[in-house]
Short mmCIF file of the C-alpha atoms (twelve columns), coordinates in Angstrom:
data_MODEL
# 
_entry.id   MODEL 
# 
loop_
_atom_site.group_PDB 
_atom_site.id 
_atom_site.type_symbol 
_atom_site.label_atom_id 
_atom_site.label_alt_id 
_atom_site.label_comp_id 
_atom_site.label_asym_id 
_atom_site.label_seq_id 
_atom_site.Cartn_x 
_atom_site.Cartn_y 
_atom_site.Cartn_z 
_atom_site.pdbx_PDB_model_num 
ATOM 1   C CA . MET A 1   302.412 230.991 251.992 1 
ATOM 2   C CA . ARG A 2   299.878 229.826 254.541 1 
ATOM 3   C CA . LYS A 3   296.166 229.344 254.048 1 
ATOM 4   C CA . ILE A 4   293.767 232.224 254.664 1 
ATOM 5   C CA . PHE A 5   292.257 230.634 257.754 1 
ATOM 6   C CA . GLU A 6   295.716 230.249 259.305 1 
ATOM 7   C CA . ILE A 7   296.532 233.908 258.689 1 
ATOM 8   C CA . ILE A 8   293.214 234.989 260.250 1 
ATOM 9   C CA . LYS A 9   293.732 232.637 263.204 1 
ATOM 10  C CA . ASP A 10  297.141 234.092 263.898 1 
ATOM 11  C CA . CYS A 11  295.709 237.630 263.849 1 
ATOM 12  C CA . LYS A 12  293.017 236.623 266.318 1 
ATOM 13  C CA . ASP A 13  295.611 234.874 268.514 1 
ATOM 14  C CA . GLY A 14  297.662 238.053 268.757 1 
ATOM 15  C CA . LYS A 15  300.384 236.793 266.430 1 
ATOM 16  C CA . LYS A 16  301.739 238.843 263.559 1 
ATOM 17  C CA . PRO A 17  301.608 237.331 260.091 1 
ATOM 18  C CA . THR A 18  304.012 238.708 257.552 1 
ATOM 19  C CA . VAL A 19  303.130 241.918 255.716 1 
ATOM 20  C CA . ASP A 20  302.817 239.976 252.436 1 
ATOM 21  C CA . GLU A 21  300.497 237.393 254.006 1 
ATOM 22  C CA . MET A 22  298.299 240.185 255.389 1 
ATOM 23  C CA . ARG A 23  298.316 242.210 252.200 1 
ATOM 24  C CA . LEU A 24  297.270 239.285 250.032 1 
ATOM 25  C CA . ALA A 25  294.764 237.986 252.588 1 
ATOM 26  C CA . ILE A 26  293.115 241.413 252.578 1 
ATOM 27  C CA . CYS A 27  292.846 241.320 248.779 1 
ATOM 28  C CA . ALA A 28  291.321 237.817 248.974 1 
ATOM 29  C CA . LEU A 29  288.817 238.864 251.654 1 
ATOM 30  C CA . ASP A 30  287.902 241.938 249.593 1 
ATOM 31  C CA . ALA A 31  287.098 239.623 246.650 1 
ATOM 32  C CA . LEU A 32  284.926 237.463 248.956 1 
ATOM 33  C CA . MET A 33  283.067 240.582 250.131 1 
ATOM 34  C CA . PHE A 34  282.418 241.504 246.489 1 
ATOM 35  C CA . PHE A 35  280.833 238.091 245.842 1 
ATOM 36  C CA . ASP A 36  278.640 238.437 248.922 1 
ATOM 37  C CA . SER A 37  277.640 241.968 247.922 1 
ATOM 38  C CA . LYS A 38  276.586 240.787 244.475 1 
ATOM 39  C CA . ALA A 39  274.597 237.936 246.041 1 
ATOM 40  C CA . LEU A 40  272.746 240.300 248.359 1 
ATOM 41  C CA . GLN A 41  272.120 242.644 245.443 1 
ATOM 42  C CA . SER A 42  270.575 239.769 243.481 1 
ATOM 43  C CA . LEU A 43  268.350 238.831 246.411 1 
ATOM 44  C CA . TYR A 44  267.208 242.415 246.850 1 
ATOM 45  C CA . LYS A 45  266.529 242.836 243.159 1 
ATOM 46  C CA . SER A 46  264.519 239.608 243.029 1 
ATOM 47  C CA . GLU A 47  262.508 240.730 246.043 1 
ATOM 48  C CA . VAL A 48  261.745 244.114 244.523 1 
ATOM 49  C CA . GLU A 49  260.790 242.520 241.204 1 
ATOM 50  C CA . ASN A 50  258.915 239.716 242.945 1 
ATOM 51  C CA . LYS A 51  260.927 236.968 241.231 1 
ATOM 52  C CA . ARG A 52  261.606 234.769 244.261 1 
ATOM 53  C CA . GLN A 53  260.684 231.597 242.410 1 
ATOM 54  C CA . ILE A 54  264.025 231.620 240.567 1 
ATOM 55  C CA . LEU A 55  266.464 229.324 242.440 1 
ATOM 56  C CA . ILE A 56  269.501 231.612 242.276 1 
ATOM 57  C CA . TYR A 57  267.505 234.344 243.966 1 
ATOM 58  C CA . SER A 58  266.479 232.192 246.897 1 
ATOM 59  C CA . GLY A 59  267.925 233.156 250.260 1 
ATOM 60  C CA . LYS A 60  268.549 229.470 251.051 1 
ATOM 61  C CA . TRP A 61  270.519 228.933 247.825 1 
ATOM 62  C CA . GLN A 62  272.535 232.131 248.307 1 
ATOM 63  C CA . TYR A 63  273.326 231.191 251.934 1 
ATOM 64  C CA . GLU A 64  274.512 227.715 250.962 1 
ATOM 65  C CA . GLU A 65  276.581 229.209 248.113 1 
ATOM 66  C CA . HIS A 66  278.107 231.766 250.505 1 
ATOM 67  C CA . HIS A 67  279.007 229.031 253.035 1 
ATOM 68  C CA . GLN A 68  280.662 226.849 250.360 1 
ATOM 69  C CA . ARG A 69  282.530 229.817 248.875 1 
ATOM 70  C CA . ILE A 70  283.942 230.881 252.262 1 
ATOM 71  C CA . SER A 71  284.804 227.308 253.287 1 
ATOM 72  C CA . LYS A 72  286.697 226.683 250.057 1 
ATOM 73  C CA . ALA A 73  288.478 230.044 250.179 1 
ATOM 74  C CA . MET A 74  289.712 229.554 253.747 1 
ATOM 75  C CA . GLN A 75  291.471 226.336 252.714 1 
ATOM 76  C CA . LYS A 76  293.525 228.140 250.058 1 
ATOM 77  C CA . THR A 77  296.443 230.500 250.235 1 
ATOM 78  C CA . PRO A 78  295.546 234.070 249.306 1 
ATOM 79  C CA . LEU A 79  297.376 233.691 245.973 1 
ATOM 80  C CA . GLU A 80  295.603 230.399 245.228 1 
ATOM 81  C CA . PHE A 81  292.283 232.138 245.808 1 
ATOM 82  C CA . LEU A 82  293.136 235.286 243.855 1 
ATOM 83  C CA . GLY A 83  294.752 233.505 240.939 1 
ATOM 84  C CA . GLU A 84  297.124 235.155 238.492 1 
ATOM 85  C CA . ASP A 85  294.459 237.472 237.062 1 
ATOM 86  C CA . ASP A 86  294.017 239.198 240.453 1 
ATOM 87  C CA . ASN A 87  297.513 238.892 241.922 1 
ATOM 88  C CA . PRO A 88  298.318 242.479 242.936 1 
ATOM 89  C CA . ASP A 89  302.077 241.818 242.508 1 
ATOM 90  C CA . ARG A 90  301.678 241.405 238.740 1 
ATOM 91  C CA . LEU A 91  302.335 244.484 236.585 1 
ATOM 92  C CA . GLU A 92  299.394 243.597 234.294 1 
ATOM 93  C CA . VAL A 93  297.022 243.590 237.244 1 
ATOM 94  C CA . GLN A 94  298.216 247.039 238.394 1 
ATOM 95  C CA . GLU A 95  297.905 248.421 234.886 1 
ATOM 96  C CA . ARG A 96  294.355 247.099 234.551 1 
ATOM 97  C CA . ARG A 97  293.533 248.581 237.962 1 
ATOM 98  C CA . LYS A 98  294.812 252.032 236.929 1 
ATOM 99  C CA . VAL A 99  292.625 251.947 233.793 1 
ATOM 100 C CA . SER A 100 289.603 250.880 235.896 1 
ATOM 101 C CA . GLN A 101 290.217 253.667 238.364 1 
ATOM 102 C CA . LYS A 102 290.433 256.236 235.582 1 
ATOM 103 C CA . ILE A 103 287.128 255.029 234.134 1 
ATOM 104 C CA . TYR A 104 285.516 255.116 237.564 1 
ATOM 105 C CA . ASN A 105 286.847 258.617 238.313 1 
ATOM 106 C CA . ASN A 106 285.597 259.859 234.912 1 
ATOM 107 C CA . PHE A 107 282.198 258.415 235.703 1 
ATOM 108 C CA . LEU A 108 282.093 260.199 239.062 1 
ATOM 109 C CA . ALA A 109 283.221 263.459 237.494 1 
ATOM 110 C CA . LYS A 110 280.211 263.454 235.137 1 
ATOM 111 C CA . ASP A 111 277.728 263.659 238.041 1 
# 
């Protein structure tokens, strides 16, 4: 399987990566969005609580971390980035996902 940046480049160039490449690349990019979301959430929380002096909550640190995370991810295949614990083709991963979805749905139903 090709690296994430190669799959994205082909899409932008009008080429058509395989369904499996696209499916796994989307899962990898979803994971990257989750990391960015958590980083922004940390920055927001630190701003609200006025704790900007902590390094991890600095915008500069978070930006540099984001840049490194994306750069490293783009050089890996989607499966290398996801790892076995998040490989959607594994039965264990799908079972864990079903349990998580049930918990989430039960939480929403209580509102």
